[in-house]
C-alpha positions as CSV (number, residue, x, y, z in Angstrom):
1,X,0.0,0.0,0.0
2,X,1.3,3.4,-0.9
3,X,2.4,5.8,1.9
4,X,-0.3,8.4,0.9
5,X,-3.0,5.7,1.1
6,X,-1.8,4.8,4.7
7,X,-1.8,8.4,5.8
8,X,-5.2,9.0,4.1
9,X,-6.7,6.0,6.0
10,X,-5.2,7.2,9.2
11,X,-6.6,10.7,8.9
12,X,-10.1,9.3,8.0
13,X,-9.9,6.8,10.9
14,X,-8.8,9.5,13.3
15,X,-11.5,11.9,12.4
16,X,-14.4,9.5,11.8
17,X,-13.8,7.2,14.8
18,X,-14.8,10.0,17.2
19,X,-16.8,12.5,15.2
20,X,-20.4,11.2,15.0
21,X,-20.2,10.3,11.3
22,X,-19.2,6.6,11.4
23,X,-15.6,5.5,10.8
24,X,-16.7,2.0,9.5
25,X,-18.9,3.7,7.0
26,X,-16.2,5.9,5.7
27,X,-13.6,3.2,5.6
28,X,-16.0,0.8,3.8
29,X,-16.6,3.4,1.1
30,X,-12.9,4.3,0.8
31,X,-12.0,0.6,0.4
32,X,-14.5,0.4,-2.5
33,X,-13.1,3.6,-4.0
34,X,-9.4,2.7,-3.6
35,X,-10.0,-1.0,-4.3
36,X,-7.6,-2.1,-1.6
37,X,-6.8,-5.8,-1.4
38,X,-7.9,-7.4,1.9
39,X,-4.4,-8.6,2.7
40,X,-3.1,-5.0,2.5
41,X,-6.0,-3.2,4.1
42,X,-6.6,-5.3,7.2
43,X,-3.2,-4.9,8.9
44,X,-3.2,-1.1,8.2
45,X,-6.8,-0.9,9.6
46,X,-5.9,-2.7,12.8
47,X,-2.9,-0.5,13.4
48,X,-4.6,2.9,12.8
49,X,-7.5,1.7,15.0
50,X,-4.8,1.1,17.7
51,X,-3.7,4.7,17.3
52,X,-7.2,6.1,17.9
53,X,-7.7,3.7,20.9
54,X,-4.5,5.1,22.5
55,X,-5.9,8.6,21.9
56,X,-8.9,7.6,24.0
57,X,-6.7,6.4,26.8
58,X,-4.7,9.6,26.9
59,X,-7.6,11.9,26.6
60,X,-9.6,10.2,29.4
61,X,-6.7,9.3,31.6
62,X,-8.3,11.1,34.6
63,X,-11.5,9.1,34.3
64,X,-9.5,5.8,33.9
65,X,-7.5,6.7,37.1
66,X,-10.8,7.4,38.9
67,X,-12.1,3.9,37.9
68,X,-8.8,2.4,39.1
69,X,-9.2,4.2,42.5
70,X,-12.7,2.7,42.6
71,X,-11.1,-0.8,42.6
72,X,-8.1,-0.1,44.9
73,X,-8.9,2.8,47.1
74,X,-12.6,2.3,47.4
75,X,-13.6,5.5,45.6
76,X,-17.4,5.2,45.3
77,X,-17.7,7.4,42.2
78,X,-14.9,5.5,40.5
79,X,-16.5,2.1,41.4
80,X,-19.9,3.3,40.2
81,X,-18.5,4.6,36.9
82,X,-16.5,1.4,36.4
83,X,-19.6,-0.8,36.9
84,X,-21.5,1.4,34.4
85,X,-18.9,0.9,31.8
86,X,-18.9,-2.9,32.4
87,X,-22.7,-3.1,32.3
88,X,-22.8,-1.1,29.0
89,X,-20.2,-3.3,27.3
90,X,-22.0,-6.5,28.4
91,X,-25.1,-5.1,26.7
92,X,-23.0,-4.3,23.6
93,X,-21.7,-7.8,23.4
94,X,-25.2,-9.3,23.8
95,X,-26.3,-7.3,20.7
96,X,-23.2,-7.2,18.6
97,X,-22.4,-10.9,18.5
98,X,-25.7,-12.2,17.0
99,X,-25.5,-9.4,14.4
100,X,-21.9,-10.3,13.3
101,X,-22.8,-12.0,10.0
102,X,-25.2,-9.1,9.0
103,X,-22.5,-6.6,9.8
104,X,-19.9,-8.4,7.7
105,X,-22.3,-8.5,4.7
106,X,-23.3,-4.8,5.2
107,X,-19.6,-3.8,4.9
108,X,-19.6,-5.0,1.3
109,X,-22.8,-3.2,0.4
110,X,-22.4,0.6,0.1
111,X,-26.2,1.2,-0.2
112,X,-26.6,-0.1,3.3
113,X,-23.9,2.2,4.6
114,X,-25.9,5.1,3.1
115,X,-29.1,3.9,4.8
116,X,-27.4,3.7,8.2
117,X,-25.9,7.2,7.7
118,X,-29.5,8.4,7.3
119,X,-30.4,6.7,10.6
120,X,-27.4,8.3,12.3
121,X,-28.6,11.7,11.1
122,X,-32.1,11.1,12.5
123,X,-30.7,10.0,15.9
124,X,-28.5,13.1,16.0
125,X,-31.4,15.4,15.1
126,X,-33.8,13.7,17.5
127,X,-31.4,13.7,20.5
128,X,-30.4,17.3,19.9
129,X,-34.0,18.4,19.7
130,X,-34.9,16.4,22.8
131,X,-32.1,17.8,24.9
132,X,-32.7,21.4,23.8
133,X,-36.4,21.0,24.7
134,X,-35.5,19.5,28.1
135,X,-33.1,22.4,28.8
136,X,-35.8,25.0,27.9
137,X,-38.5,23.4,30.0
138,X,-36.2,22.7,33.0
139,X,-33.5,25.3,32.9
140,X,-30.7,24.8,35.5
141,X,-27.0,25.8,35.9
142,X,-26.0,22.2,35.4
143,X,-28.0,19.2,34.2
144,X,-28.6,16.5,36.8
145,X,-26.7,14.0,34.7
146,X,-23.7,16.3,34.7
147,X,-23.5,16.8,38.5
148,X,-20.3,15.1,39.7
149,X,-21.9,13.5,42.7
150,X,-25.1,12.4,41.0
151,X,-25.5,8.6,40.9
152,X,-25.2,7.2,37.4
153,X,-28.3,5.2,36.5
154,X,-27.4,1.7,35.5
155,X,-30.4,1.4,33.3
156,X,-29.0,4.2,31.2
157,X,-25.7,2.3,30.9
158,X,-27.7,-0.6,29.5
159,X,-29.4,1.7,26.9
160,X,-26.1,3.2,25.8
161,X,-24.5,-0.3,25.6
162,X,-27.3,-1.6,23.4
163,X,-26.9,1.4,21.2
164,X,-23.2,0.8,20.9
165,X,-23.9,-2.9,19.9
166,X,-26.2,-1.7,17.1
167,X,-23.6,0.7,15.9
168,X,-21.5,-2.2,14.7
169,X,-23.3,-1.6,11.4
170,X,-21.2,0.6,9.0
171,X,-22.7,4.0,8.7
172,X,-24.3,3.9,12.1
173,X,-21.9,6.0,14.1
174,X,-20.7,4.5,17.4
175,X,-20.0,7.9,19.0
176,X,-23.2,9.5,17.6
177,X,-25.4,6.6,18.6
178,X,-24.1,6.3,22.1
179,X,-24.2,10.1,22.7
180,X,-27.8,10.2,21.3
181,X,-28.8,7.3,23.6
182,X,-27.3,9.1,26.6
183,X,-29.1,12.3,25.8
184,X,-32.4,10.5,25.1
185,X,-32.3,8.7,28.5
186,X,-31.7,11.9,30.4
187,X,-28.0,12.4,30.8
188,X,-26.7,16.0,30.5
189,X,-24.6,17.0,27.5
190,X,-21.3,16.8,29.2
191,X,-21.9,13.5,30.8
192,X,-23.5,11.9,27.7
193,X,-20.4,12.8,25.7
194,X,-18.0,11.6,28.4
195,X,-19.7,8.3,29.0
196,X,-20.1,7.6,25.2
197,X,-16.3,7.7,24.8
198,X,-15.6,5.8,28.0
199,X,-17.8,2.8,27.0
200,X,-16.0,2.8,23.7
201,X,-12.6,2.0,25.2
202,X,-13.2,-1.7,25.8
203,X,-15.5,-2.0,22.8
204,X,-13.0,-0.6,20.3
205,X,-10.2,-2.7,21.8
206,X,-12.3,-5.9,21.6
207,X,-13.3,-5.2,18.0
208,X,-9.7,-4.5,17.0
209,X,-8.5,-7.8,18.6
210,X,-11.2,-9.7,16.8
211,X,-10.0,-8.2,13.5
212,X,-6.3,-8.8,14.4
213,X,-6.7,-12.5,15.0
214,X,-7.1,-13.1,11.2
215,X,-3.6,-11.5,10.5
216,X,-0.5,-13.7,10.5
217,X,1.8,-10.8,11.6
218,X,1.2,-7.1,12.2
219,X,3.6,-4.9,10.2
220,X,4.8,-3.0,13.3
221,X,8.3,-2.4,11.8
222,X,7.1,-0.5,8.8
223,X,7.8,3.3,8.9
224,X,4.6,3.9,6.9
225,X,2.5,1.9,9.4
226,X,4.1,3.7,12.4
227,X,3.4,7.0,10.7
228,X,-0.2,5.9,10.2
229,X,-0.5,5.1,13.9
230,X,0.9,8.5,14.9
231,X,-1.4,10.4,12.5
232,X,-4.4,8.4,13.7
233,X,-3.5,9.2,17.3
234,X,-3.0,12.9,16.8
235,X,-6.1,13.4,14.6
236,X,-8.2,11.2,16.9
237,X,-7.1,13.1,20.0
238,X,-8.2,16.4,18.3
239,X,-11.5,14.8,17.1
240,X,-12.4,13.8,20.6
241,X,-12.2,17.4,21.8
242,X,-14.1,18.7,18.8
243,X,-16.9,16.2,19.4
244,X,-17.3,17.0,23.1
245,X,-17.3,20.7,22.3
246,X,-20.1,20.1,19.7
247,X,-22.1,18.1,22.2
248,X,-21.8,20.9,24.8
249,X,-22.6,23.7,22.3
250,X,-25.7,21.9,20.8
251,X,-24.1,21.5,17.4
252,X,-24.8,17.8,16.8
253,X,-27.2,18.7,14.0
254,X,-24.3,19.8,11.8
255,X,-23.0,16.2,11.9
256,X,-26.5,15.0,11.0
257,X,-26.5,17.2,8.0
258,X,-23.1,15.8,7.0
259,X,-24.4,12.2,7.3
260,X,-27.3,13.0,5.1
261,X,-25.1,14.5,2.4
262,X,-22.7,11.5,2.6
263,X,-25.6,9.2,2.2
264,X,-26.7,11.1,-0.9
265,X,-23.2,10.9,-2.4
266,X,-23.1,7.1,-1.9
267,X,-26.6,6.6,-3.4
268,X,-25.5,8.7,-6.4
269,X,-22.3,6.6,-6.7
270,X,-24.3,3.4,-6.5
271,X,-26.8,4.7,-9.1
272,X,-24.0,6.0,-11.3
273,X,-22.1,2.6,-11.1
274,X,-18.9,4.2,-9.7
275,X,-19.4,2.3,-6.4
276,X,-19.7,-1.5,-6.3
277,X,-23.2,-2.9,-6.9
278,X,-25.2,-3.8,-3.9
279,X,-27.1,-7.0,-3.5
280,X,-30.9,-6.8,-3.0
281,X,-32.1,-6.7,0.6
282,X,-33.5,-10.2,0.4
283,X,-30.2,-11.5,-1.0
284,X,-28.4,-9.6,1.8
285,X,-30.5,-11.2,4.6
286,X,-30.3,-14.7,3.0
287,X,-26.6,-14.5,2.7
288,X,-26.1,-13.3,6.2
289,X,-28.3,-15.9,7.7
290,X,-26.7,-18.7,5.7
291,X,-23.2,-17.4,6.5
292,X,-22.2,-17.5,2.8
């Protein structure tokens, strides 16, 4: 793979992993566009995902330390946050594993990416409108879900985890879906954004390990790969801050508009035959169920 392709994939991964616009959707479309062989694409994908995962660890290091204190020092807030993350990811696994075959087939069908982009947009619009309405009808200096000593509702962790499991589909943004779920179940803007990224730490690592198991050896010694990891880390770190700022400032609808435009581009490409043809929905379901 050419160096510029590695850097391009790293930039796209860094931006779209955390901006609520779906990294899997963008990478799936780019693979169709660049026509990258699976043997070249998969190792690079695993490594740039690792770069964005490290960006999460660094950005939320204080929250991770808080959860560690919940284990060792008996910090109640840390223990409660840790259990919330565990419960959310248990719900994610319960949803994502049965959908694995459908997700794999959707990755090869650009039209389904477009449909899930539309769904992402609708979730962003709905959650933004709901939170704005809630703030107007119940104005307060800080939302209850953002209060540092407010107990985190475990049922909300389940909802966010279920949403994260469904976001395995390409085009359905993980960050956008989990942020929307948090807002819709009553979390404040700051807490919804924070928790959406915290639950993503084990989920992203687990998904990356599942992908890495099919690779004989990771190309860790390649300068191009190392550059890709670094680019993904830096861009991802910046994207986390941009996304949290957008959540706090009620700007999620801009990402919804972007998702709608991206869906229109993909539909136009599919119709114009410059993206790979998509199987019919019935063929898609039959293939996924049969495992072929």
